[in-house]
C-alpha positions as CSV (number, residue, x, y, z in Angstrom):
1,M,-7.2,27.4,2.1
2,G,-7.6,25.3,-1.3
3,I,-10.2,23.6,-2.9
4,I,-9.6,20.3,-1.8
5,K,-8.9,21.3,1.7
6,E,-12.1,23.2,2.2
7,R,-13.9,20.5,1.0
8,F,-12.3,18.5,3.6
9,R,-12.8,20.3,6.4
10,L,-16.6,20.3,5.9
11,K,-16.7,16.8,5.4
12,A,-14.7,16.0,8.7
13,E,-17.4,18.8,10.1
14,S,-20.1,16.5,9.5
15,A,-18.1,13.3,9.9
16,N,-17.6,14.3,13.7
17,A,-21.2,15.5,14.1
18,E,-22.1,11.9,12.9
19,I,-19.7,10.3,14.9
20,K,-20.3,12.2,18.2
21,E,-24.1,10.9,17.8
22,L,-23.2,7.5,17.1
23,L,-21.1,7.0,20.4
24,K,-23.7,8.8,22.6
25,E,-26.4,6.5,21.5
26,H,-24.4,3.1,20.9
27,G,-21.3,3.7,22.6
28,N,-21.3,0.8,24.9
29,K,-22.7,-1.5,22.2
30,K,-20.4,-4.6,22.1
31,I,-19.2,-5.5,18.5
32,G,-17.4,-8.8,18.9
33,E,-15.5,-10.8,20.9
34,V,-11.7,-11.8,21.4
35,T,-10.8,-15.7,21.9
36,L,-7.4,-16.4,23.7
37,S,-5.7,-18.0,20.3
38,Q,-6.6,-14.4,18.7
39,I,-4.4,-12.7,21.0
40,Y,-1.2,-14.9,20.7
41,Q,-2.0,-15.5,16.8
42,G,-1.7,-11.7,15.8
43,M,-5.2,-10.5,16.4
44,R,-6.6,-11.4,13.8
45,G,-10.0,-10.9,12.9
46,I,-10.5,-8.7,15.5
47,T,-12.3,-5.4,15.1
48,G,-10.4,-2.6,16.7
49,L,-9.8,0.0,14.3
50,V,-11.6,2.7,12.2
51,S,-10.3,3.4,8.9
52,E,-12.5,5.3,6.2
53,T,-10.5,5.2,3.5
54,S,-11.2,1.1,2.1
55,L,-13.1,-2.1,3.4
56,L,-11.5,-5.2,2.5
57,D,-14.7,-8.0,2.0
58,A,-13.2,-11.5,2.0
59,Q,-15.5,-12.5,-1.0
60,E,-15.3,-9.4,-2.5
61,G,-11.9,-8.0,-2.4
62,I,-11.4,-4.2,-1.6
63,R,-13.6,-1.8,-2.0
64,F,-12.3,2.0,-1.6
65,R,-15.0,4.2,-0.3
66,G,-17.4,1.6,-1.2
67,Y,-16.3,1.4,-5.0
68,S,-14.6,-2.1,-6.1
69,I,-11.5,-1.6,-8.6
70,P,-13.6,-2.9,-11.4
71,E,-15.9,0.1,-11.0
72,L,-12.9,2.4,-10.7
73,Q,-11.6,1.3,-13.7
74,Q,-14.3,2.9,-15.2
75,S,-15.3,5.2,-13.1
76,L,-12.2,7.8,-12.1
77,P,-10.6,10.2,-14.9
78,K,-7.8,8.5,-17.2
79,A,-4.6,10.3,-18.7
80,Q,-6.1,8.8,-21.9
81,P,-9.2,7.1,-23.4
82,N,-9.7,3.8,-21.8
83,G,-6.4,3.8,-20.4
84,E,-6.0,2.7,-16.6
85,P,-7.5,5.6,-14.1
86,L,-5.1,8.3,-12.6
87,P,-4.3,7.7,-8.9
88,E,-4.4,10.8,-8.2
89,G,-8.1,10.6,-8.4
90,L,-8.2,7.6,-6.0
91,F,-6.5,9.8,-3.4
92,Y,-9.1,12.7,-4.0
93,L,-11.8,9.2,-3.3
94,M,-10.0,8.3,-0.5
95,L,-9.9,11.8,1.7
96,I,-12.9,13.3,0.3
97,G,-15.5,10.2,-0.2
98,E,-16.8,10.9,-3.4
99,L,-16.3,10.6,-7.2
100,P,-14.1,13.2,-8.9
101,T,-14.7,15.1,-12.0
102,E,-11.8,15.5,-14.6
103,E,-11.5,19.0,-13.2
104,D,-10.8,17.7,-9.7
105,V,-8.2,15.1,-10.7
106,H,-6.1,18.0,-12.7
107,H,-6.0,20.2,-9.9
108,V,-4.7,17.1,-7.4
109,T,-1.9,16.5,-10.1
110,N,-1.2,20.5,-10.5
111,V,-1.1,20.7,-6.8
112,W,1.3,18.0,-6.4
113,Q,3.5,19.4,-9.2
114,R,3.8,22.5,-7.4
115,R,4.7,20.6,-4.0
116,S,7.5,18.6,-5.4
117,H,10.6,20.2,-4.8
118,V,12.8,17.8,-2.9
119,P,15.7,19.8,-0.5
120,T,19.2,19.0,-1.3
121,H,19.6,17.4,1.9
122,V,17.4,14.7,1.4
123,F,19.8,13.7,-1.8
124,K,22.6,14.0,0.6
125,A,21.4,11.8,3.3
126,I,20.6,8.7,0.8
127,D,24.1,9.4,-0.9
128,A,26.1,8.5,2.9
129,L,24.1,5.1,2.3
130,P,26.4,2.4,0.8
131,L,25.1,1.3,-2.7
132,S,24.5,-2.0,-1.1
133,A,21.4,-1.1,0.7
134,H,18.4,-2.7,0.0
135,P,16.3,0.6,-1.7
136,M,13.3,0.5,0.6
137,T,16.2,1.2,3.3
138,M,17.3,4.6,1.1
139,F,13.6,4.9,0.6
140,V,12.8,5.4,4.5
141,V,16.0,7.4,5.5
142,G,15.2,10.0,2.3
143,V,11.3,10.2,4.2
144,M,12.7,10.7,7.4
145,A,15.4,13.4,5.9
146,L,12.1,14.9,4.9
147,Q,10.9,15.5,8.2
148,T,12.8,18.5,8.8
149,E,10.1,20.3,6.3
150,S,7.3,19.2,8.8
151,D,4.3,21.6,9.0
152,F,2.7,20.0,11.8
153,A,5.8,19.7,13.4
154,R,6.4,23.5,13.4
155,E,3.0,24.3,14.3
156,Y,2.7,21.7,17.2
157,A,6.1,23.5,18.6
158,K,4.6,26.7,18.7
159,G,1.3,25.3,19.8
160,I,-1.7,24.8,18.4
161,S,-5.7,23.5,19.0
162,K,-6.2,19.8,19.0
163,K,-9.5,20.5,16.4
164,D,-7.1,22.2,14.1
165,Y,-4.7,19.1,14.0
166,W,-5.7,18.0,10.6
167,N,-5.0,21.3,9.0
168,P,-0.8,20.9,9.1
169,I,-1.5,17.3,8.9
170,Y,-2.9,17.7,5.5
171,D,-0.2,20.1,4.1
172,D,2.4,17.7,5.2
173,I,0.4,14.7,3.6
174,M,0.3,16.4,0.2
175,D,4.0,17.9,0.4
176,L,5.0,14.3,1.2
177,I,3.0,12.6,-1.3
178,A,4.3,15.1,-4.3
179,R,8.0,14.2,-3.4
180,L,8.2,10.5,-3.1
181,P,8.3,9.6,-7.0
182,R,10.7,12.0,-7.3
183,I,12.7,10.2,-4.4
184,A,12.1,6.9,-5.4
185,A,13.3,7.5,-9.0
186,Y,16.8,9.3,-7.3
187,I,16.9,5.8,-5.7
188,Y,16.5,3.8,-8.8
189,R,18.5,5.6,-10.7
190,R,21.7,5.9,-7.9
191,K,21.5,2.2,-6.9
192,Y,20.6,0.2,-11.2
193,K,21.8,3.3,-13.5
194,N,24.9,4.5,-12.3
195,K,23.5,7.9,-10.9
196,E,22.8,9.2,-14.1
197,H,19.5,11.0,-12.8
198,I,16.6,12.4,-14.9
199,E,14.6,15.5,-13.7
200,P,11.2,15.5,-13.6
201,D,8.7,16.6,-16.3
202,G,5.9,19.0,-15.3
203,L,3.7,18.8,-17.7
204,L,3.3,15.1,-16.3
205,D,0.8,13.6,-14.1
206,W,2.1,11.8,-10.7
207,A,2.7,8.1,-11.9
208,G,3.7,9.2,-15.4
209,N,6.2,11.7,-13.9
210,L,7.7,8.7,-11.7
211,A,7.9,6.1,-14.8
212,H,10.1,9.3,-16.7
213,M,12.5,9.8,-13.5
214,M,13.0,6.2,-13.7
215,G,13.7,6.6,-17.6
216,F,11.2,4.6,-18.7
217,E,9.5,6.6,-21.4
218,D,6.8,3.8,-22.8
219,E,3.4,5.0,-22.6
220,S,2.0,1.9,-21.6
221,F,4.6,1.4,-18.7
222,K,3.1,5.3,-17.8
223,E,-0.3,3.0,-17.8
224,L,1.2,0.4,-16.1
225,M,2.1,2.6,-12.9
226,R,-1.4,4.8,-13.1
227,L,-2.8,0.7,-12.7
228,Y,0.1,0.3,-10.2
229,M,-0.6,3.0,-8.1
230,T,-4.2,3.1,-7.7
231,I,-4.3,-0.8,-6.9
232,H,-1.6,-0.8,-4.2
233,A,-3.0,2.8,-2.7
234,D,-4.6,0.7,0.7
235,H,-6.4,-2.6,1.8
236,E,-8.1,-1.3,4.8
237,G,-6.3,-0.2,8.3
238,G,-5.4,-3.4,9.6
239,N,-2.6,-4.8,7.4
240,V,1.0,-3.9,8.9
241,S,1.5,-0.6,6.6
242,A,-1.4,0.9,7.3
243,H,-1.8,0.4,11.2
244,A,1.4,0.9,11.7
245,T,1.2,4.4,10.2
246,H,-2.0,5.1,11.8
247,L,-0.4,3.8,15.2
248,V,2.3,6.1,15.3
249,G,0.2,8.9,14.2
250,S,-1.5,8.3,17.3
251,A,1.1,9.5,19.5
252,L,1.0,12.9,17.2
253,S,3.9,12.0,15.4
254,D,3.7,14.2,12.1
255,P,3.3,12.2,8.6
256,Y,6.8,11.6,7.8
257,L,7.5,9.6,11.2
258,S,4.1,8.3,10.8
259,Y,4.6,7.2,6.9
260,A,8.4,6.0,7.6
261,A,7.2,3.7,10.1
262,G,4.3,2.1,8.3
263,M,7.1,1.3,5.2
264,N,9.4,-0.3,7.7
265,G,6.8,-2.5,7.9
266,L,6.0,-2.8,4.0
267,A,9.6,-3.8,3.8
268,G,8.7,-7.0,5.4
269,P,9.1,-10.5,3.8
270,L,5.0,-11.3,5.5
271,H,4.1,-7.7,3.6
272,G,5.2,-5.8,1.0
273,L,8.3,-7.4,0.6
274,A,6.6,-10.3,-0.6
275,N,6.6,-8.7,-4.6
276,Q,9.9,-9.5,-4.9
277,E,10.0,-13.0,-3.5
278,V,7.4,-13.8,-6.1
279,I,9.8,-12.7,-8.8
280,K,12.3,-14.4,-7.2
281,W,10.8,-18.1,-7.1
282,I,9.6,-17.9,-10.6
283,F,13.3,-17.2,-11.9
284,E,14.4,-19.8,-9.7
285,M,12.3,-22.5,-11.0
286,Q,13.5,-21.3,-14.4
287,K,16.8,-21.3,-14.0
288,E,16.2,-25.1,-12.0
289,L,14.2,-26.4,-14.6
290,G,16.3,-25.1,-17.2
291,T,13.7,-22.8,-19.1
292,D,12.2,-19.5,-19.6
293,D,8.8,-21.2,-20.9
294,P,8.2,-24.1,-18.3
295,S,5.0,-26.1,-19.3
296,K,1.8,-27.0,-16.9
297,T,3.3,-30.2,-16.0
298,Q,6.7,-28.7,-15.0
299,I,5.6,-25.9,-12.5
300,E,3.1,-28.5,-11.5
301,E,5.7,-30.9,-9.8
302,Y,7.9,-27.7,-8.9
303,V,5.1,-26.3,-6.8
304,K,4.6,-29.8,-4.9
305,K,8.3,-30.0,-4.6
306,T,8.3,-26.7,-3.3
307,I,5.5,-27.4,-0.3
308,A,7.4,-30.7,0.7
309,E,10.6,-28.5,1.3
310,G,8.1,-26.8,4.2
311,K,8.3,-23.5,1.7
312,V,5.4,-21.5,1.1
313,V,4.7,-20.8,-2.7
314,P,4.9,-16.5,-3.0
315,G,2.1,-14.8,-3.7
316,Y,-0.4,-17.1,-3.1
317,G,-2.8,-17.0,0.2
318,H,-3.9,-14.0,2.1
319,A,-4.8,-13.3,5.5
320,V,-8.6,-11.9,5.0
321,L,-9.2,-12.9,0.7
322,R,-11.2,-15.9,0.0
323,K,-11.1,-15.2,-3.5
324,T,-8.5,-14.4,-6.4
325,D,-7.6,-10.8,-5.5
326,P,-9.5,-8.5,-7.3
327,R,-5.7,-6.9,-7.7
328,F,-4.6,-9.5,-9.6
329,T,-7.3,-9.8,-11.8
330,A,-6.6,-6.6,-12.8
331,Q,-3.1,-6.7,-13.7
332,M,-4.0,-9.9,-15.6
333,E,-6.2,-8.2,-18.1
334,F,-3.4,-5.4,-18.4
335,G,-1.4,-8.2,-19.6
336,K,-3.6,-9.7,-22.1
337,K,-4.1,-6.1,-23.3
338,H,-0.2,-5.0,-23.8
339,M,1.4,-8.0,-23.3
340,P,-0.6,-11.3,-24.4
341,D,2.7,-13.3,-25.8
342,D,5.4,-12.5,-22.6
343,K,7.0,-15.6,-21.8
344,L,7.2,-15.4,-18.4
345,V,3.6,-13.1,-18.1
346,N,2.1,-16.6,-19.5
347,T,3.7,-18.6,-17.0
348,V,2.2,-16.3,-14.1
349,W,-1.1,-17.7,-15.9
350,K,-0.4,-21.1,-15.8
351,I,1.0,-21.1,-12.3
352,Y,-2.4,-19.4,-11.5
353,E,-4.7,-22.4,-13.4
354,T,-1.7,-25.1,-11.4
355,V,-0.8,-24.1,-7.8
356,P,-4.9,-23.2,-6.6
357,P,-6.0,-27.2,-7.3
358,I,-2.5,-28.1,-5.4
359,L,-3.5,-26.1,-2.6
360,Q,-7.2,-27.1,-2.6
361,S,-6.2,-30.8,-2.3
362,M,-4.6,-30.0,0.7
363,G,-7.7,-29.7,2.5
364,K,-6.4,-27.0,5.5
365,I,-5.7,-24.2,3.3
366,K,-8.4,-21.3,3.4
367,N,-7.3,-19.3,0.9
368,P,-5.6,-21.1,-2.3
369,W,-6.1,-18.2,-4.8
370,P,-3.6,-15.7,-5.9
371,N,-3.2,-12.4,-4.0
372,V,-1.6,-8.9,-6.3
373,D,1.5,-9.8,-5.6
374,A,1.6,-12.8,-7.5
375,H,1.6,-11.1,-10.9
376,S,2.7,-7.5,-10.5
377,G,6.6,-8.5,-10.7
378,A,5.6,-9.9,-14.4
379,L,4.5,-6.8,-15.7
380,L,7.6,-4.8,-14.5
381,V,10.2,-7.2,-16.5
382,H,8.6,-7.5,-19.3
383,Y,9.3,-3.3,-19.3
384,G,13.0,-3.8,-18.4
385,L,12.4,-3.6,-14.7
386,V,14.2,-6.7,-13.5
387,E,15.3,-5.0,-10.2
388,Y,13.1,-6.6,-7.9
389,E,14.8,-5.8,-4.8
390,F,13.2,-2.0,-5.8
391,Y,9.4,-3.4,-6.3
392,T,8.3,-3.0,-2.6
393,V,9.5,0.9,-3.0
394,L,7.0,1.2,-6.0
395,F,4.6,-0.7,-3.6
396,A,5.4,2.4,-0.8
397,V,5.0,5.1,-3.2
398,S,1.6,3.9,-3.9
399,R,0.4,2.7,-0.2
400,A,1.2,6.2,0.7
401,L,-2.0,7.5,-1.0
402,G,-4.2,5.0,1.5
403,V,-2.3,5.3,4.6
404,L,-1.7,9.1,4.8
405,A,-5.5,10.0,3.2
406,N,-6.8,8.3,6.8
407,L,-4.3,9.8,8.5
408,C,-5.6,12.9,7.9
409,W,-9.2,11.5,9.1
410,D,-7.1,10.0,12.3
411,R,-6.7,14.1,13.0
412,A,-9.1,15.2,11.5
413,L,-11.8,13.1,13.8
414,G,-9.6,13.2,16.6
415,F,-8.9,9.9,17.5
416,P,-7.1,9.1,20.5
417,L,-3.4,7.8,21.4
418,E,-3.8,4.0,20.3
419,R,-3.0,1.7,23.6
420,P,-4.6,-1.2,23.6
421,K,-4.1,-3.9,26.8
422,S,-1.3,-6.5,27.1
423,V,-0.9,-9.8,29.5
424,T,1.0,-12.3,30.4
425,T,0.8,-15.9,30.0
426,N,0.8,-16.4,33.5
427,A,-1.9,-14.0,33.9
428,V,-3.9,-15.9,31.3
429,K,-3.3,-19.2,33.6
430,R,-4.8,-17.7,36.4
431,W,-7.5,-15.9,34.5
432,L,-8.4,-19.8,33.1
433,K,-8.3,-21.2,36.7
434,G,-10.4,-18.2,38.3
435,E,-8.0,-17.0,40.1
436,D,-8.3,-13.5,38.0
437,E,-9.9,-11.2,35.7
438,I,-8.2,-9.7,33.5
439,W,-10.6,-8.5,30.5
440,D,-11.8,-5.8,32.6
């Protein structure tokens, strides 16, 4: 069956028994109330999902199975001494719930290397799109073309017990994650590098191989990819990409279909596309100010102008966080270590010193602090990855680790079809008048 799959089976059996006891004893206990504003304003703050892989705290930031990002940087195995954690280790942690050993991480790397072959028809499907297509469009098309390889779809068609759904789901997830770097790199080289493709290196780790296939051999860029893939991997279950993957998966759509749905959500400007919006905004500021090294005073005036025009400052604010995103801090520390004199990176730091006080002075901003998107683009530009339309594809490759590990748990725990109730405004009016009861 495989070492990790067997460990997951044992963990899932134990979790199933624990959850059954929880529901038996506390199933009717209410855990919150829903306000009228919440059902009209994006269901913000409604607790309605279980996501085993991570938890987002407004003050502490993201914790993966209880571990903060700084703790993971210390505890997860690395490709080189004092380097960044290997994403394989984070995936193991999210799936199994325990910190991996060096041996565990090498095992995941080897499994993904063996499963990384991408069928020819996937590349043909991508090649059928015009070069003008957005990289995320190409990426999702590639994932959908891979759906022909789904073990779960085949097993379900033949007939499979519900208690065994997780088994082929697990294999689909391992296959899909293994193949994503190849697809992403193919899209990058096709769109930006004259279709001059680079074959994978079977001796490299998952993130390092992605860097290699994209054409970046700098060891510190490979370290950046390891950090990037780790910190973008998951952000609990309520964000669009995670929730969409979970929702579509609840219909027993296979991992390819479910992940593709989630990544279509990630492609939205209010979600993953935000990281390209940040670097685009900085480039526009540099152009308008006529300098690649603006002063804090110049940045302050430009920020005030942006706000006065009714626009937001990209990369600042978060639906849940109420402090500087620890993912931003991790990237800032990487920049100080590897590129302390880079003008663009220093501009990001000056923006960090400038924007929060301005937003705080407005009085209505709950979170004036930067999120992960405020920094990532500047690090990528430093190494020559200037094609900011592609940044969301990198985000998508990383986010696969969390949403797919969680999807495996969804099926192992037997979560049902997700089907919340909706109401009309007329029904709400009748309820407010006491003429009807719509909440039962």
